[in-house]
C-alpha positions as CSV (number, residue, x, y, z in Angstrom):
1,M,10.7,-1.7,-38.6
2,T,10.1,-0.7,-42.1
3,G,10.0,-4.2,-43.5
4,A,13.8,-4.9,-43.3
5,A,15.0,-8.1,-41.5
6,G,15.9,-7.4,-37.8
7,I,17.7,-9.3,-35.2
8,A,17.1,-9.4,-31.6
9,A,19.1,-7.2,-29.4
10,A,18.9,-6.1,-25.7
11,G,16.2,-3.7,-25.6
12,G,14.3,-4.8,-28.8
13,I,14.9,-5.4,-32.6
14,V,17.8,-3.9,-34.4
15,E,17.5,-3.2,-38.1
16,I,20.2,-5.0,-40.0
17,D,20.2,-2.2,-42.5
18,E,21.4,0.0,-39.8
19,L,25.0,-1.1,-40.4
20,S,24.8,-0.1,-44.0
21,P,26.8,2.9,-44.9
22,T,25.2,6.1,-43.7
23,R,23.6,7.8,-46.9
24,L,25.1,11.2,-46.8
25,G,22.2,13.5,-46.4
26,P,22.4,17.1,-45.2
27,P,26.0,17.6,-43.9
28,C,26.3,17.6,-40.2
29,D,26.9,21.2,-39.2
30,A,28.1,20.5,-35.8
31,A,31.4,21.5,-34.6
32,L,33.7,18.6,-34.7
33,A,35.5,17.5,-31.2
34,G,39.3,17.7,-31.4
35,I,41.9,15.3,-30.1
36,G,42.3,17.1,-26.8
37,R,38.7,16.8,-25.6
38,R,38.4,13.3,-27.0
39,S,41.5,12.1,-25.2
40,L,40.3,13.6,-21.9
41,A,36.8,12.1,-22.3
42,A,38.5,8.7,-23.1
43,L,40.5,9.1,-19.9
44,I,37.2,9.7,-17.8
45,D,35.6,6.8,-19.4
46,A,38.6,4.6,-18.8
47,C,38.5,5.6,-15.1
48,V,34.8,4.8,-14.8
49,L,35.3,1.5,-16.6
50,V,38.1,0.6,-14.3
51,A,36.1,1.2,-11.3
52,L,33.1,-0.8,-12.7
53,L,35.5,-3.7,-13.4
54,F,37.0,-3.4,-9.8
55,V,33.5,-3.7,-8.6
56,E,32.9,-6.7,-10.8
57,A,36.2,-8.3,-9.4
58,L,35.0,-7.8,-5.9
59,V,31.8,-9.4,-6.6
60,L,33.5,-12.4,-8.1
61,V,36.0,-12.7,-5.3
62,G,33.6,-11.9,-2.5
63,V,30.4,-13.6,-3.7
64,F,31.4,-16.4,-5.9
65,G,34.8,-17.2,-4.3
66,F,36.9,-16.4,-7.4
67,N,40.6,-17.3,-6.3
68,V,42.9,-14.4,-7.3
69,E,46.2,-16.0,-5.8
70,R,46.9,-18.2,-8.8
71,E,47.8,-18.1,-12.5
72,L,45.2,-17.2,-15.0
73,G,44.0,-20.0,-17.2
74,A,41.2,-21.2,-19.5
75,G,38.7,-21.2,-16.6
76,D,39.0,-17.6,-16.2
77,A,37.4,-16.8,-19.6
78,P,34.0,-16.2,-18.3
79,Y,35.5,-13.4,-16.1
80,F,37.0,-11.8,-19.1
81,L,34.0,-12.1,-21.2
82,F,31.8,-10.7,-18.5
83,A,34.4,-7.7,-18.3
84,A,34.3,-7.3,-22.0
85,A,30.5,-7.3,-21.9
86,I,30.4,-4.5,-19.3
87,A,32.9,-2.6,-21.5
88,W,30.6,-3.0,-24.6
89,F,27.4,-2.2,-22.9
90,Y,29.1,0.9,-21.3
91,C,30.4,2.2,-24.5
92,A,27.8,1.2,-27.1
93,G,24.8,1.6,-24.7
94,F,25.6,5.3,-23.8
95,D,26.8,6.2,-27.3
96,S,23.5,4.9,-28.7
97,A,21.3,6.3,-26.0
98,R,19.2,9.5,-26.2
99,R,22.1,11.9,-25.4
100,G,24.5,9.9,-27.7
101,A,27.4,10.2,-25.1
102,T,29.4,8.2,-22.5
103,P,29.7,10.0,-19.2
104,G,33.3,11.1,-20.1
105,K,31.9,12.7,-23.5
106,R,28.9,14.1,-21.7
107,A,31.3,15.7,-19.1
108,L,33.0,17.5,-21.9
109,G,30.1,18.3,-23.8
110,L,30.6,15.9,-26.7
111,E,28.4,13.3,-28.3
112,V,28.6,10.7,-31.0
113,V,26.5,11.0,-34.2
114,D,26.4,9.2,-37.6
115,L,27.5,11.2,-40.7
116,N,23.9,12.9,-41.0
117,G,24.1,14.3,-37.5
118,E,21.8,11.7,-36.0
119,R,22.1,9.5,-33.1
120,P,23.8,6.0,-33.9
121,G,21.7,3.0,-33.2
122,F,23.1,0.3,-30.8
123,A,24.4,-1.7,-33.9
124,R,26.5,1.0,-35.2
125,A,27.7,1.9,-31.7
126,S,28.6,-1.5,-31.2
127,L,30.6,-1.7,-34.4
128,R,32.3,1.5,-33.3
129,F,33.1,-0.1,-29.8
130,L,34.5,-3.2,-31.6
131,M,36.7,-1.2,-34.1
132,R,38.3,0.4,-31.2
133,G,40.2,-2.8,-31.0
134,A,41.7,-2.0,-34.4
135,T,42.6,1.4,-33.0
136,V,44.5,-0.1,-30.3
137,L,46.1,-2.8,-32.5
138,T,47.5,0.0,-34.7
139,L,49.6,1.2,-31.6
140,M,47.1,4.1,-31.5
141,L,47.8,5.3,-34.9
142,G,44.0,4.7,-35.5
143,W,43.5,7.5,-32.8
144,A,46.1,9.8,-34.4
145,L,43.9,9.9,-37.6
146,I,41.7,12.3,-35.6
147,L,44.6,14.8,-36.6
148,A,44.7,13.8,-40.2
149,T,41.2,13.5,-41.3
150,K,38.8,16.3,-42.4
151,R,36.1,15.3,-40.1
152,R,38.5,14.4,-37.0
153,Q,37.6,10.7,-37.2
154,A,39.5,8.0,-35.5
155,L,39.9,4.5,-37.3
156,H,36.7,3.3,-35.3
157,D,34.6,6.4,-36.3
158,L,35.7,5.8,-39.9
159,A,34.7,2.1,-39.8
160,A,31.4,2.9,-38.2
161,G,30.5,5.9,-40.0
162,T,30.3,8.2,-36.9
163,L,31.6,11.7,-35.8
164,V,32.4,13.1,-32.3
165,V,30.8,16.6,-32.2
166,R,30.5,19.2,-29.4
167,A,26.9,18.9,-28.3
168,A,26.4,22.5,-27.1
169,L,27.2,23.7,-30.5
170,R,25.3,21.2,-32.5
171,R,21.7,22.5,-32.2
């Protein structure tokens, strides 16, 4: 850390100023990912997440005796919180990792970068994940912004200051 305050996070300290708007340095000269590739990558990641959540459900039912033959209630909140945590760590963890891509993005040669072309940190990737909720709440109009913005950014990319680029053409 460079003297800035930080907060504890999984894997170490996250600098608070990581969430400040990205200073636009040299422009990211990467080839931007289009809506087709991004949609296919999102579909692959959705399938992986459904499989992970299915395994989570099997563990809860088999190991912890979670009863599935009843109506959902307030007692089920831990299951949903754990499921949300799995999705969060999957998306933010992979997007902020060395390769900057979830398995779906990696399969299609895509990666997430900030506006300077650098790998986003975990805090920025977490903000990007959380803002996907806004993309969904706008009935996917936030996703359609990919078609309308110069840098092909969805609503969650605009909020987090990120781009999705074609990795093979980035370097």
